N, C-alpha and C positions, 0 to 999 in steps of 0.2 A: 661345752668342747667339742669341734668338730675337728675331723681331718683333713676334709674338706680339700681339692685341688693337690693336696699332699704327695707326693710322688716315693712310691712302698714298692721296697722289691723283697719278693717271698721267697726263700727257698722250701724245696720240697713241699711245692703248691698243688700236687696233681692230686692229692687225696687227701680223705683227715684231716689233721689241725691246718694243715698249709689249705689247703681247699675251703675250708669254714672261715679261715683268717682273709685269704682274698677275698669272699663274697662279703665281710659283715664290712670290711674296708670299702669299696668297692659301692655298699649299698652309702655310704656314709658320704662319700661324693672323693675317695682318694682313686688317685693315676695308681696302677697297681703293675706292676713288674712279675711275672709268675715264672720263677724257674722250677722246672723237674725234669726228671730222665724221661718220662712216657710222653710221645708227643700225643695220643690220641690223648691222654686225659687232661692234657694242657686244653687240647683244641675245646673238648666241651667243656672247661671251665671258663673261659673266654668267651662260649656262647651264652655262658649263665652269666657274666659280669655285664654283658652288652647292654642288657635293659640300664644299667647305670650309669655306666663308664664306657664310649664305644674306642676309645682310645686305649683299654688296658692293650699290654704287652706280653708276651708269649715267647718266654724262651729257653728249647729244648738244653738242659745243662747236664752231665755227668758230674756231679761233686767229686766223684773221686779220681779224676782227673782234672789238673793245675791246669791246664791250657781251655778245658771248657770253665774254668773258674775265672780264667783272664778276660777270655773271650767271652761272656757273662760280662762283666762291668765294662767292658770298650763296648759294648750290644747300650749301655746304659748309657754312655759317655756319650756316643753317637746319637743314639735316638731320642731320648729323652733334653739331655743336656744339663741336667742336675738331678739330683737325688737325697730325700726327705729322711727317710728311713730305711735301713736294713735291717730285716728282719731274718734270724738266723734259726729255719727253724729245721728242716731236713734232719732226718736220723733214722739207723737202724738198732736193732738189737737181734741177742741172740738169748731166747730161752730157754737154757741147758747150760750142766754142771761145766764149771768150767774146765776139768778133766778131759771136757769131749771138744772144748773151744779148740777147733784149731791155729796155727800161726796165722795162716792166711785170713783165717776168718777175723781174728782179731786186731788183723792190720787193716783190712776193709773197714770194719768200727770206727778204729781211729782215722780211718781217711774219711768216712763221712760225717763223723760225729765231732772230733778237734783237726783235722787237718782243712776242712774246707771251712771252717768258719774262721781260722786264722786267715788260710788264704784270701777270702773275699773278702772279710774285713781288712783286711791290707792294703786290697783293692780299691774300696771304699773309701778309707780315711780321707785322701788324698782330696777327692771331693769334698768332703764335709769341713777339710781343713781349708782350700781353698773358699766355701760359702759361708765359714765360721759358723755355721749352726751343724745339724744333724741328728741322728738320732740311731743306736744300735740295739734292738731287742734282741737275745738270747734264748731259744726256750731250753729252758734245764731241764727240771724233772723231780720228784721227793727225791728219786735215787740220786741228785747231787747234795743231799743233805743226812741221807743212811743208806745204809748195807742193805740190800735186799736177796734173799737166798736165791739162786741160780742166776743171778743175772751181775754176776761181780765183774766179765767186763764191762759191760755197759754203765753201771755204778762209776767205775773208775772213769769214764768218758768223762760224765754229767758232775763228778767231782771235780775234773779238772775244768769243765767248761764255764763252772762257778767260780775258782780262782783265775781264770782267766779275765774271767767280765771285770770283777772287784779289781784287780791287779791294773787293768787296762785304763777303767774308771779313774782309779788314782794319777795316772799318766796323765790322762788328758783332761786332769781340771781344770776349767781357766778356758775350756778352749769353744766352749759353747755346742761341746756334744754328751749327747743325756747316754748313760749303759744302764739297761733294762734286764733283771733276768726273771722270766714267769717260769715257775715252776710247776707242772699239774703232776698232781698224781695217777692212779690209773684213768685211760682216759680209753672211750670205747672206738678202737682203731683195730687195722689189719697188720700194726707195726711187728710183732710178734709170729704172723701167718694165720694168725685164726682168722673169724668173720668176724665184724662189727657188727655184732648184735647183742652187745652188755646192754641193756638197758641200766642198771643197777651202779654202774660206773661214770665217771666225767664223761660228757659230750662234749665231742669238737666243736661247737657251736660255744659252748660255754667258756672255753681259752678262747677262744676269738671274740668275746667280748670281754676278759680281761686284758687281753690284749689290746684290744680298741681303746680301751678306759686308761690304760698307762700310755699310750703315745696319744691320746685326745687331752693330757694332763697341760693344763697354765705353765707357762715358764715358772712359774712363782714356785710351782709344786713338784714334786719328784717321787718318785717309786721306784725303790735300789735292788727290793727282791721281793716276790711275791709268791705265796705258796698257795697250789688250788685242791680242796680234797675233795672228794664222794661226799655227795650231801649226806642225813644223816637217815 
């Protein structure tokens, strides 16, 4: 199956997994709406996507700000008029002992990893419900399933994301809206501040391929959750 001509909103699109997802979907003909905080990264991404779709949309968005989230959803309504898939990909992590995490850092992490998912999902649900169709793909982590030393706050947010996804799936049964959770293990990105130079880890393109497959499934099949681990 293909994602051709689907309108797909991707958060955290400026780099890493989000940028890889945008590239993979655009290559298959999707119209991507890319949201990220850094305008320069979005500009570079839209140039990459132009050979595949010249109508992809870049929307600078600070997901820690509710007003930016509301503006993002309104931009999709105004500029595109419909939405087929929401991919809640954006996330941050603190790789340090819990005793060293400040309350400000805790709240910032929850604002991006949980509040933004809730707020943007709430903004997009009326679009899906009016259409009678839609799909939400949330990017969790292997930290949605197990505790990982030094990342207790991140694990808490990803456990909560899994619960939110599972409960919302039950809430929306029969509404024509699919809920999926993709849970990558360690990925070669800069999420914890390091360089993206670890070729022994999962590559962002591999996660993007899984997301593409989840979206491209026919209506007669669905994958609720998928765990992606590094290869042997």
